[in-house]
MIVO-132166 format. One line per 4 residues: for each residue y, z, x of C-alpha. Coordinates in nm, 3 decimals. Each point is the difference from the previous one (the first is absolute). Layout:
% MIVO-132166
Y/Z/X; ...
% end
This chain:
% MIVO-132166
9.434/2.287/15.720; -0.188/0.299/-0.099; -0.239/0.192/0.254; -0.331/-0.180/-0.060
-0.160/0.375/0.008; 0.189/0.073/-0.311; -0.184/-0.001/-0.301; 0.214/-0.088/-0.338
-0.152/0.018/-0.341; 0.110/-0.084/-0.322; 0.314/-0.245/-0.116; 0.212/0.236/0.211
-0.172/-0.144/0.279; 0.048/-0.317/-0.129; 0.395/0.077/-0.036; 0.021/0.091/0.354
-0.169/-0.274/0.121; 0.215/-0.251/-0.219; 0.304/0.192/0.105; -0.048/-0.067/0.383
-0.146/-0.376/-0.059; 0.324/-0.104/-0.113; 0.129/0.156/0.323; -0.168/-0.205/0.199
-0.118/-0.326/-0.147; 0.338/-0.090/-0.174; 0.335/-0.084/0.193; 0.276/0.279/0.054
0.296/-0.139/-0.047; 0.275/0.197/0.192; 0.206/0.039/-0.260; 0.021/0.007/-0.415
0.200/-0.241/-0.157; 0.255/0.131/-0.284; -0.065/-0.174/-0.319; 0.246/-0.030/-0.279
-0.041/-0.160/-0.334; 0.355/-0.203/-0.016; -0.021/-0.372/-0.017; 0.175/-0.175/0.318
0.068/-0.338/0.133; 0.007/-0.057/0.374; 0.293/-0.039/0.162; -0.108/-0.257/0.254
-0.347/-0.164/0.109; -0.027/0.224/0.328; 0.022/0.298/-0.240; -0.327/-0.154/-0.217
-0.141/-0.028/0.314; 0.096/0.353/0.133; -0.157/0.135/-0.326; -0.335/-0.188/-0.005
-0.039/0.124/0.361; 0.041/0.386/-0.106; -0.311/-0.062/-0.239; -0.205/-0.078/0.299
-0.306/0.208/0.002; 0.099/0.253/-0.261; -0.290/-0.061/-0.218; -0.221/-0.183/0.332
0.017/-0.326/-0.156; 0.161/-0.297/0.140; 0.118/-0.218/-0.249; -0.065/-0.395/0.020
0.250/-0.208/0.171; 0.077/-0.344/-0.147; 0.297/-0.241/0.135; 0.166/-0.281/-0.175
-0.055/-0.310/0.124; 0.163/-0.215/-0.232; -0.178/-0.269/-0.218; 0.077/-0.279/-0.229
-0.078/-0.006/-0.364; -0.341/-0.161/-0.061; -0.031/-0.290/-0.165; -0.236/-0.094/-0.284
-0.123/-0.285/-0.166; 0.011/-0.088/-0.363; -0.218/-0.255/-0.169; -0.037/-0.148/-0.332
-0.360/-0.033/-0.131; -0.122/-0.322/-0.099; -0.049/0.038/-0.366; 0.142/-0.143/-0.270
0.354/0.071/-0.083; 0.113/0.250/-0.254; 0.342/0.096/-0.183; 0.164/0.293/0.227
0.023/0.302/-0.215; 0.282/0.282/0.108; -0.132/0.340/0.017; 0.035/0.205/-0.339
0.054/-0.333/-0.184; -0.289/0.071/-0.188; -0.074/0.294/-0.277; -0.338/0.044/0.116
-0.130/0.383/0.033; -0.117/0.082/0.330; -0.054/0.290/0.247; 0.171/0.100/0.276
-0.065/0.194/0.317; -0.103/0.351/-0.075; 0.302/0.200/0.132; 0.079/0.371/0.009
0.409/0.005/-0.082; 0.096/-0.233/-0.319; 0.269/-0.232/0.143; -0.125/0.035/0.359
-0.206/-0.282/0.098; -0.264/0.021/0.263; -0.107/-0.274/0.248; -0.367/-0.165/-0.025
-0.240/-0.246/0.087; -0.016/-0.173/-0.340; 0.278/-0.013/-0.229; 0.060/-0.227/-0.355
0.319/-0.077/-0.215; -0.207/-0.081/-0.270; -0.038/-0.376/0.058; -0.082/0.010/0.372
-0.206/0.202/0.208; 0.119/0.064/0.364; -0.320/0.110/0.224; -0.023/0.070/0.355
-0.299/-0.078/0.195; -0.033/0.033/0.343; 0.285/-0.223/0.167; 0.064/-0.195/-0.339
0.210/0.071/-0.295; -0.142/-0.189/-0.297; 0.208/-0.081/-0.295; -0.175/-0.046/-0.346
0.110/-0.160/-0.293; -0.215/0.252/-0.211; 0.023/-0.067/-0.336; -0.166/-0.128/-0.220
-0.289/0.083/0.202; -0.206/-0.332/-0.084; 0.229/-0.185/0.213; 0.106/0.258/0.246
0.022/-0.154/0.357; 0.181/0.061/0.335; 0.338/-0.161/-0.025; 0.093/0.098/0.371
-0.068/0.182/0.321; 0.187/0.181/0.272; -0.208/0.041/0.339; 0.171/0.250/0.259
-0.033/0.041/0.354; -0.016/0.321/-0.022; -0.144/0.290/-0.222; 0.149/0.008/-0.340
-0.083/0.348/-0.173; 0.181/0.051/-0.311; 0.245/-0.180/-0.252; 0.260/0.006/-0.295
0.044/-0.238/-0.270; 0.388/0.038/-0.142; 0.079/-0.277/-0.244; 0.026/-0.323/0.225
-0.006/0.220/0.296; -0.332/0.051/0.243; 0.008/0.260/0.241; -0.292/0.034/0.260
-0.010/0.267/0.282; -0.264/0.022/0.282; -0.052/0.075/0.350; 0.077/-0.252/0.258
-0.211/-0.096/0.297; 0.087/0.225/0.349; 0.209/-0.131/0.247; -0.089/-0.082/0.323
-0.099/0.325/0.199; 0.173/0.143/0.261; -0.072/0.301/0.251; 0.168/0.365/-0.012
0.341/0.053/0.142; -0.055/0.161/0.330; 0.075/0.346/-0.116; -0.277/0.016/-0.224
-0.233/-0.157/0.243; 0.038/0.307/0.187; -0.124/0.232/-0.291; -0.302/-0.233/-0.116
-0.224/-0.243/0.105; 0.160/-0.323/-0.029; -0.070/-0.173/-0.322; 0.163/-0.286/-0.232
0.201/0.068/-0.287; 0.056/-0.265/-0.266; 0.285/0.016/-0.245; -0.118/-0.016/-0.390
0.255/-0.152/-0.229; 0.014/-0.075/-0.424; 0.155/-0.273/-0.169; 0.138/-0.016/-0.297
-0.013/-0.365/-0.190; 0.189/-0.132/-0.336; -0.086/-0.315/-0.179; 0.189/-0.181/-0.269
-0.324/-0.067/-0.211; 0.208/-0.183/-0.292; -0.236/-0.255/0.041; -0.351/0.145/0.055
-0.091/-0.332/0.143; 0.219/0.033/0.288; 0.095/0.316/0.108; 0.349/0.043/0.205
0.023/0.233/0.282; 0.351/0.146/-0.024; 0.007/0.321/0.186; -0.193/0.090/0.288
0.036/0.309/0.235; -0.216/0.174/0.239; 0.049/0.359/0.095; -0.139/0.231/0.297
-0.275/0.253/-0.127; -0.271/0.025/-0.227; 0.008/-0.067/-0.384; -0.047/0.315/-0.161
0.098/-0.030/-0.360; 0.256/-0.147/-0.266; 0.126/0.015/-0.331; 0.210/-0.227/-0.249
0.277/0.143/-0.243; 0.139/-0.236/-0.199; 0.098/-0.319/0.226; 0.012/0.211/0.295
-0.312/0.042/0.247; -0.007/0.329/0.248; -0.240/-0.066/0.309; -0.095/0.245/0.227
-0.109/-0.028/0.343; -0.115/0.236/0.295; 0.050/-0.054/0.373; -0.097/0.250/0.270
0.271/0.128/0.193; -0.036/-0.038/0.381; 0.143/0.328/0.161; 0.032/-0.173/0.343
0.160/-0.300/-0.150; 0.102/0.069/-0.379; 0.095/-0.394/-0.158; 0.123/-0.024/-0.339
-0.196/-0.227/-0.219; 0.170/-0.333/-0.030; 0.003/-0.232/-0.275; -0.047/-0.371/0.034
0.083/-0.293/-0.211; 0.063/-0.377/0.016; 0.363/0.104/0.127; -0.108/0.179/0.282
-0.062/0.394/0.081; 0.145/0.350/-0.052; -0.050/0.343/0.004; -0.109/0.161/-0.323
0.309/0.259/0.080; 0.186/0.163/0.293; -0.091/0.280/0.155; 0.258/0.169/-0.121
-0.120/-0.041/-0.369; -0.367/0.102/0.055; -0.041/0.339/-0.180; -0.223/0.270/0.155
-0.054/0.407/-0.011; -0.046/0.191/0.267; -0.333/0.078/-0.072; -0.283/-0.050/0.280
-0.310/-0.243/-0.110; -0.302/-0.117/0.202; 0.090/-0.334/-0.075; 0.319/-0.187/-0.110
0.028/-0.317/-0.209; 0.331/-0.182/-0.079; -0.060/-0.070/-0.386; 0.249/-0.284/-0.117
0.081/-0.040/-0.385; 0.077/-0.364/-0.095; 0.219/-0.081/-0.318; -0.056/-0.375/-0.096
0.113/-0.163/-0.342; -0.247/-0.234/-0.092; 0.214/-0.204/-0.198; 0.275/-0.118/0.236
0.055/-0.018/0.390; 0.217/0.326/0.016; -0.018/0.153/0.354; -0.321/0.217/0.076
0.079/0.364/-0.004; -0.167/0.246/0.264; -0.040/0.369/0.068; -0.152/0.135/0.316
-0.133/0.372/0.025; -0.188/0.153/0.272; -0.305/0.210/-0.183; -0.317/0.112/0.024
-0.274/-0.271/-0.067; 0.026/-0.059/-0.389; -0.286/0.078/-0.206; 0.063/-0.033/-0.349
0.275/-0.134/-0.238; 0.117/0.043/-0.317; 0.294/-0.176/-0.153; 0.161/0.065/-0.333
0.295/-0.227/-0.152; 0.266/0.147/0.179; -0.165/0.152/0.316; -0.253/-0.059/0.307
-0.202/0.289/0.115; -0.172/-0.009/0.299; -0.245/0.253/0.147; -0.109/0.066/0.348
-0.225/0.286/0.165; 0.170/0.278/0.210; -0.181/0.164/0.262; 0.082/0.372/0.139
0.004/0.026/0.405; -0.287/0.153/0.154; 0.260/0.264/0.135; 0.088/0.128/-0.338
-0.362/0.006/-0.103; -0.042/0.237/0.294; 0.299/0.211/-0.065; -0.066/0.036/-0.370
-0.386/0.091/0.083; 0.147/0.273/0.263; 0.208/0.099/-0.272; -0.172/0.043/-0.286
-0.380/0.064/0.119; -0.003/0.087/0.347; 0.294/0.263/0.055; -0.077/0.192/-0.329
-0.373/0.110/0.142; 0.144/0.085/0.327; 0.104/0.347/0.071; 0.369/0.079/0.006
0.041/0.000/0.401; -0.192/-0.340/0.033; 0.179/-0.117/-0.261; 0.339/0.094/0.202
-0.153/-0.169/0.298; -0.016/-0.341/-0.172; 0.320/0.010/-0.121; 0.149/0.074/0.344
-0.200/-0.315/0.114; 0.122/-0.239/-0.260; 0.336/0.118/0.065; -0.052/-0.088/0.351
0.175/-0.291/0.180; -0.359/-0.159/0.089; -0.101/-0.345/-0.093; -0.165/-0.009/-0.329
-0.366/-0.026/0.112; 0.046/0.293/0.281; 0.100/0.222/-0.295; -0.335/-0.064/-0.160
-0.178/0.031/0.319; 0.105/0.370/0.039; -0.065/0.070/-0.366; -0.354/-0.133/0.025
-0.065/0.226/0.309; 0.144/0.293/-0.205; -0.194/-0.055/-0.290; -0.326/-0.018/0.215
0.066/0.321/0.159; 0.076/0.148/-0.340; -0.313/-0.147/-0.162; -0.249/0.088/0.310
0.093/0.384/-0.059; -0.083/0.002/-0.336; -0.332/0.204/-0.116; -0.272/-0.214/-0.194
0.116/0.166/-0.334; 0.379/-0.084/0.097; -0.083/-0.337/0.044; -0.194/-0.015/-0.338
0.296/0.151/-0.172; 0.277/-0.247/0.199; -0.244/-0.310/-0.142; -0.007/0.123/-0.338
0.375/0.032/-0.013; 0.045/-0.334/0.167; -0.220/-0.203/-0.241; 0.194/0.153/-0.269
0.343/-0.097/0.186; -0.128/-0.349/0.109; -0.101/-0.083/-0.338; 0.337/0.089/-0.163
0.207/-0.174/0.286; -0.234/-0.336/-0.033; 0.116/-0.025/-0.356; 0.354/0.092/0.080
0.018/-0.260/0.296; -0.157/-0.238/-0.185; 0.312/-0.047/-0.199; 0.222/0.004/0.310
-0.193/-0.231/0.178; -0.126/-0.282/-0.228; 0.377/-0.097/-0.150; 0.107/-0.320/-0.204
0.384/-0.113/0.109; 0.143/-0.189/-0.331; 0.300/-0.215/0.077; 0.152/-0.099/-0.320
0.205/-0.320/0.032; 0.237/-0.135/-0.267; 0.003/-0.352/-0.128; 0.216/-0.212/-0.199
-0.046/-0.359/0.028; 0.091/-0.118/0.362; 0.157/0.401/0.075; -0.241/0.213/0.170
0.094/0.351/0.076; -0.164/0.302/0.165; 0.030/0.318/-0.229; -0.228/0.287/0.075
-0.288/0.171/0.210; -0.241/0.212/-0.105; -0.353/0.142/0.098; -0.266/0.146/-0.176
-0.344/0.171/0.143; -0.298/-0.214/0.023; -0.079/-0.404/-0.026; 0.008/-0.264/-0.264
-0.282/-0.177/-0.133; 0.193/-0.323/-0.113; 0.307/-0.119/-0.186; -0.133/0.136/-0.349
0.021/0.380/0.130; 0.404/-0.068/-0.017; 0.213/-0.054/-0.283; 0.350/0.026/-0.114
0.127/0.099/-0.327; 0.333/0.156/-0.121; 0.150/0.009/0.349; -0.312/0.193/0.133
-0.235/-0.110/0.235; -0.363/0.120/-0.034; -0.291/0.011/0.243; -0.350/0.117/0.083
-0.168/0.080/0.284; -0.274/0.149/0.214; -0.022/0.220/0.273; -0.255/0.113/0.216
-0.082/-0.262/0.274; 0.059/0.280/0.255; -0.293/0.252/0.026; 0.036/0.107/-0.357
-0.104/-0.041/-0.363; 0.137/-0.282/-0.182; 0.290/0.109/-0.262; 0.202/-0.224/-0.234
0.322/0.009/-0.135; 0.256/-0.138/-0.199; 0.402/0.030/0.079; 0.347/-0.087/-0.176
0.284/-0.115/0.177; 0.334/-0.042/-0.117; 0.224/-0.305/0.073; 0.083/0.113/0.334
-0.340/0.051/0.054; -0.011/0.411/0.022; -0.277/0.169/-0.131; 0.047/0.128/-0.369
-0.340/0.057/-0.103; -0.404/0.027/0.107; -0.338/0.032/-0.068; -0.208/0.117/0.290
-0.350/0.070/0.098; -0.189/-0.214/-0.260; -0.373/-0.052/0.016; -0.073/0.185/0.318
-0.247/-0.208/0.232; 0.078/-0.313/-0.205; 0.192/-0.333/0.092; 0.267/-0.166/-0.255
-0.210/-0.333/-0.111; 0.249/-0.146/-0.202; 0.347/0.085/-0.189; 0.215/-0.118/-0.246
0.316/0.112/-0.174; 0.116/-0.114/-0.311; 0.280/0.135/-0.139; 0.022/0.358/-0.019
-0.363/0.036/0.141; -0.196/0.010/0.282; -0.380/-0.098/0.010; -0.166/0.101/0.303
-0.389/-0.072/0.078; -0.142/0.179/0.280; -0.359/0.004/0.173; -0.255/0.155/0.167
-0.316/0.019/-0.229; 0.149/-0.047/-0.313; 0.321/-0.146/-0.149; 0.301/0.223/-0.130
0.228/-0.199/-0.190; 0.317/0.268/-0.018; 0.289/-0.102/-0.244; 0.313/0.153/0.151
0.318/0.060/-0.216; 0.314/-0.086/0.177; 0.280/0.033/-0.265; 0.122/0.262/0.187
0.050/-0.130/0.339; -0.002/0.338/0.142; -0.300/0.168/-0.145; -0.283/-0.252/-0.017
-0.322/0.102/-0.159; -0.328/-0.128/-0.055; -0.072/-0.046/-0.391; -0.377/-0.066/0.029
-0.247/-0.104/0.193; -0.355/-0.188/-0.030; -0.281/0.003/0.212; -0.265/-0.309/-0.001
-0.222/-0.129/0.256; 0.126/-0.247/0.259; 0.376/-0.109/0.032; 0.297/-0.226/-0.057
0.152/-0.191/0.228; 0.247/-0.164/-0.206; 0.171/0.093/-0.302; 0.170/-0.201/-0.278
0.174/0.082/-0.344; -0.184/-0.163/-0.277; 0.250/0.164/-0.222; 0.210/0.343/-0.047
-0.337/0.220/-0.047; -0.296/-0.196/0.182; -0.029/-0.114/0.360; -0.223/-0.240/0.182
-0.186/0.127/0.310; -0.173/-0.212/0.226; -0.208/0.127/0.299; -0.342/0.133/0.114
-0.298/0.164/-0.233; -0.178/0.268/0.203; -0.310/0.218/-0.017; -0.073/0.309/0.155
-0.304/0.042/0.233; -0.136/0.284/0.209; 0.164/-0.188/0.323; 0.324/-0.094/-0.173
0.180/-0.242/-0.213; -0.129/-0.324/-0.028; 0.225/-0.292/-0.166; -0.195/-0.196/-0.233
0.238/-0.259/-0.140; 0.345/-0.088/-0.132; 0.126/0.218/-0.290; 0.250/-0.118/-0.228
0.126/0.311/-0.247; 0.240/0.012/-0.278; 0.128/0.373/0.011; 0.175/0.132/-0.329
0.313/0.192/0.088; 0.119/0.063/-0.325; -0.053/0.370/0.002; 0.128/0.064/0.336
-0.181/0.359/0.016; -0.337/-0.156/-0.065; -0.006/-0.381/0.140; -0.336/-0.183/-0.035
-0.212/-0.284/0.134; 0.001/-0.229/-0.329; -0.198/-0.310/0.102; -0.185/-0.078/0.333
-0.185/-0.322/0.185; -0.196/-0.032/0.286; -0.053/-0.300/0.228; -0.297/0.108/0.180
-0.205/-0.094/0.320; -0.067/0.145/0.338; 0.325/-0.073/0.122; 0.294/-0.081/-0.252
0.388/-0.075/0.057; 0.290/-0.114/-0.174; 0.295/-0.101/0.184; 0.234/0.156/-0.227
-0.099/0.318/0.172; 0.254/-0.080/0.267; 0.239/-0.270/-0.182; 0.113/0.043/-0.325
0.100/-0.390/0.002; -0.381/-0.092/-0.050; 0.041/0.171/-0.343; 0.051/-0.202/-0.315
0.065/0.201/-0.354; 0.145/-0.068/-0.298; -0.012/0.257/-0.291; 0.139/-0.264/-0.266
-0.326/-0.231/0.105; -0.243/0.284/0.059; -0.025/-0.135/0.338; -0.094/0.160/0.313
-0.164/-0.220/0.298; -0.096/0.109/0.352; -0.182/-0.157/0.276; -0.300/0.179/0.144
-0.250/-0.024/0.276; -0.360/0.108/-0.070; -0.265/0.020/0.289; -0.401/0.085/-0.158
-0.304/0.036/0.222; -0.326/-0.066/-0.201; -0.322/0.012/0.165; 0.189/-0.104/0.353
0.140/-0.271/-0.201; 0.405/0.024/0.028; 0.251/-0.150/-0.186; 0.392/0.045/0.014
0.231/-0.152/-0.265; 0.326/0.013/-0.118; 0.175/-0.112/-0.310; 0.274/0.068/-0.233
-0.104/0.284/-0.303; 0.166/-0.075/-0.287; -0.004/0.274/-0.280; 0.159/0.054/-0.362
0.162/0.376/0.033; 0.089/0.148/-0.343; 0.056/0.355/-0.087; -0.242/-0.013/-0.238
-0.315/-0.172/0.179; 0.093/0.043/0.355; -0.118/-0.227/0.286; -0.179/-0.274/-0.153
-0.132/-0.302/0.276; 0.064/-0.310/-0.121; -0.119/-0.160/0.305; 0.075/-0.093/0.340
0.133/-0.293/0.196; -0.153/-0.071/0.346; 0.107/-0.280/0.230; -0.400/-0.049/0.160
-0.047/-0.221/0.268; -0.308/0.220/0.134; -0.136/0.030/0.331; -0.385/0.105/0.097
-0.103/0.150/0.320; -0.383/0.087/0.064; -0.130/0.238/0.247; -0.362/0.155/0.085
0.113/0.309/-0.199; 0.270/-0.077/-0.249; 0.111/-0.276/-0.181; 0.375/-0.059/-0.088
0.212/-0.181/-0.265; 0.386/0.033/0.017; 0.328/-0.140/-0.067; 0.257/-0.141/0.241
0.295/0.228/0.029; 0.228/-0.352/-0.084; -0.183/0.044/-0.354; 0.116/0.367/-0.063
0.206/0.021/-0.288; 0.341/0.160/0.097; 0.232/-0.028/-0.284; 0.003/-0.084/-0.360
0.267/-0.058/-0.259; 0.005/-0.209/-0.360; 0.227/-0.252/-0.138; -0.001/0.001/-0.396
-0.359/0.001/-0.065; -0.166/-0.098/0.350; -0.102/0.249/0.271; 0.075/-0.155/0.343
-0.243/0.200/0.294; 0.124/-0.081/0.392; -0.175/-0.012/0.284; 0.082/-0.146/0.331
-0.208/-0.315/-0.122; 0.021/-0.038/-0.325; 0.219/0.032/-0.316; -0.240/0.061/-0.307
0.106/-0.038/-0.389; -0.184/0.183/-0.261; 0.066/0.027/-0.362; 0.124/0.406/-0.063
-0.188/0.045/-0.305; -0.338/-0.122/0.083; 0.022/-0.077/0.404; -0.129/-0.367/-0.081
0.109/-0.185/0.319; 0.290/-0.256/-0.043; 0.055/-0.128/0.340; -0.007/0.068/0.388
0.247/-0.097/0.287; -0.114/0.010/0.386; 0.294/0.116/0.183; -0.117/0.063/0.389
% end
């Protein structure tokens, strides 16, 4: 490292220290892997293993290995509740008006913990699934329960077919293989598996299991389009002994694909996973179709009616960081003789780390020979160049890789790969419209100020338009694409709402901007000229920004050049949170009924007396009157606790309202313990059912 007797000052010193620290503290690969963007498949399993081994140490990270151990499908128990017999009703047989899961794309259903078909409600709670004959509310009752040995997570209902996804229990552990034991302290590996079960629920009192399969890996996400469900799972690829994910059914087991069918790119990553996409016809016993891709770990998913877009984060190798810093920051500050000597060293046949050690000595000699005023000048110039480098390199270091996979019933086909700078917040930061893919990202995790960007890609995921460097120092808090517009919320102290025009995909432009206190974590269309925002209210204080409650806002964007906050409501407390900020499925809105429902948790401290409460807030929402609180619905079960200094009253988590829905004129709120039924008009309680 640098000589201890040498004093470096300013940001230029930081540049040098960082530069040389990379040499000593990160791995030194002996060669640079040549990357291409061509989609490929492996010729054999040995080629796949060789590819994974070549990536070893490329980013100084060893991917976790998971080996297939084999597992039979898990059994379930179906019990019929001991209640009075009731005539079975087929889904959709009634004409009642009812709410559906809040989804992003019309016609693309998203799995959830609660579903209704307008007659029945299907609820996952713990390891049980309850089927409730829900209407009329006065006579509502549980007609059957399905108990799982494993951990159900989400479900779909499609006519008389009920589809359940979850995570299976781990198989028995086994030690690392001998080769791995040489590079790490021996430990035990566990094999994660997900399950998918399809039930025929024509008789809701007696569900029949008609399909039961297990897949190696972790359940990631799913969508349902028409009768077809598309399931995505991730399984780490063991670089020493990669084993393709296997599908297990009552008829036996088989690999999800052959080695020669696995899609991949010659792009190095710190950790690879097998990403499996299953296509399942929910209405018959058609064979399950599956495709497997070797990718970076999947982070976000967007699905249109024709395409699945999977994103992962791509990092730059430390070698390339060093090389770019050398070319763009260090060499331009050096005299021509020193720069030429650096070039000579870099062109030599020496090992990568040996080259950097020689450059270090060269830099030390040069810096030590400068006069104090020359060091000051060099530091000032270095600061400017490093600032420019940070901004530029953040777009290269933090990249989102986008994989486009077309879907058409049982057909799955890889279409294109693209890249954009930055990372994606969530699924609402992505959208497909008229053949174009739009995506909003943030850069700045690598020693740089945050910047926000919007990119437009064509059907081949080639960049055609961009709007970069929005809201310096802020991060995207929420995004929503609606037709030819994008609404973007960034935040650091105030909430800028950007209205962005996308009519010309090649030239996105900001139409207007609104700055208000707080921020919105979720945006939802009210109509074509208004948006609902759910997030946090904040106040500025001398020590910074403090959050003071959950904020509901109605934005008027009819004049795109001058957006306004038309209405506002604050749920206040010492600490307030709504799950809508992280989970859009907890949000219930119906414009025709002027209905908006969100669950919220509030904690307050009054003279040492603490209360923590969670309930569903029910609003009338109109353009004329804004947010009018009709009342709240809670699932109670208070608990008390006393200490020498404080008293506590709090609600058990099992009674937190997680979802709400309506059937006709009844509001149903659902927690792990209860389903409550209240009149929509006045919230008078009608009935409740204990489901835990």
